[in-house]
C-alpha positions in Angstrom: -4.3 -11.9 6.6 -4.0 -11.7 2.8 -1.0 -9.9 1.2 -0.2 -9.1 -2.4 3.3 -9.3 -3.6 3.8 -7.1 -6.7 6.8 -8.2 -8.8 8.7 -5.5 -10.7 11.8 -5.6 -12.9 13.4 -3.6 -15.7 13.0 -5.0 -19.2 16.0 -7.1 -20.1 17.3 -7.3 -16.5 16.4 -11.0 -15.9 17.6 -14.1 -17.7 16.8 -14.4 -21.3 14.0 -16.7 -22.4 15.2 -20.3 -23.1 18.6 -20.0 -21.5 19.7 -22.3 -18.6 19.5 -19.3 -16.3 15.8 -18.8 -17.3 15.1 -22.4 -16.5 16.8 -22.0 -13.1 14.6 -19.0 -12.4 11.5 -20.9 -13.4 12.5 -23.7 -11.1 12.7 -21.1 -8.3 9.1 -20.0 -9.1 7.9 -23.7 -9.0 9.6 -24.1 -5.6 7.9 -21.0 -4.3 4.5 -22.2 -5.6 5.1 -25.6 -3.9 6.1 -23.8 -0.6 3.1 -21.5 -0.6 0.7 -24.4 -1.3 2.3 -26.6 1.3 1.9 -23.9 3.9 -1.7 -23.2 2.8 -0.8 -19.7 1.9 -1.3 -19.8 -1.8 -4.3 -17.8 -3.0 -3.4 -16.7 -6.5 -0.4 -15.8 -8.6 0.5 -15.2 -12.2 2.7 -13.4 -14.7 1.4 -10.5 -16.7 1.8 -9.9 -20.4 4.1 -7.1 -21.5 3.3 -3.4 -21.0 2.7 -3.1 -24.7 -0.5 -5.0 -24.2 -1.8 -2.7 -21.4 -4.6 -0.2 -21.6 -5.0 2.5 -19.1 -8.5 3.8 -18.3 -9.5 7.1 -16.6 -12.8 8.7 -16.0 -12.8 12.5 -16.5 -15.8 14.8 -16.5 -18.1 11.8 -17.1 -16.1 10.6 -20.1 -14.1 7.4 -20.3 -10.6 7.9 -21.6 -8.3 5.0 -22.6 -4.7 5.0 -23.7 -2.4 2.3 -24.7 0.3 1.2 -22.3 0.8 2.0 -18.6 -0.2 5.4 -17.2 3.3 6.4 -16.1 6.6 5.9 -17.8 8.8 3.9 -15.4 12.0 2.0 -15.6 10.6 -1.0 -13.7 7.4 -2.7 -14.9 4.9 -4.8 -13.1 5.5 -8.3 -14.4 3.4 -10.5 -12.0 1.9 -10.9 -8.6 1.1 -13.3 -5.8 -1.8 -13.2 -3.4 -0.8 -15.0 -0.2 -2.8 -15.8 3.0 -0.2 -15.5 5.7 -0.2 -15.3 9.5 1.6 -12.0 9.5 3.9 -9.6 7.5 7.0 -11.6 8.5 5.6 -14.7 6.9 4.6 -12.8 3.8 8.1 -11.3 3.5 9.7 -14.7 3.9 7.7 -16.0 0.9 8.3 -12.8 -1.0 12.1 -13.2 -0.5 11.7 -16.5 -2.4 10.5 -14.8 -5.5 13.3 -15.2 -8.0 12.8 -11.8 -9.6 13.7 -10.2 -6.2 17.4 -10.9 -7.1 17.4 -8.4 -10.0 14.1 -6.5 -9.5 11.9 -5.7 -6.6 8.9 -7.1 -4.8 6.4 -4.8 -3.1 4.4 -6.5 -0.4 1.1 -4.9 0.8 -1.8 -6.2 3.0 -5.1 -6.4 1.2 -8.2 -4.6 2.5 -10.9 -7.2 3.1 -14.3 -5.6 2.8 -16.4 -8.5 3.9 
């Protein structure tokens, strides 16, 4: 079954870019990528650019409306994701626990609906 891990954190809550702590975090992400690939569970994963680059789109009364930024003001922002092909939720949660941002943010794990 495929699961998506949505990675959230507050701006400024993680290690600062270029610091030794940031390098340690990135090594944690590399280790997770290696573990997912070794298990055959890696489907996709990436970081997202900042919320200042986001555009929200809505359709209302036949009109397309767009606005800069995320739709809702939140303290935590979506910073990245993984799509994993796991045997079950327990395996997906085991991999999600390896996501370094979980130590200062949160990781939401959801099964994907497969339409075909």
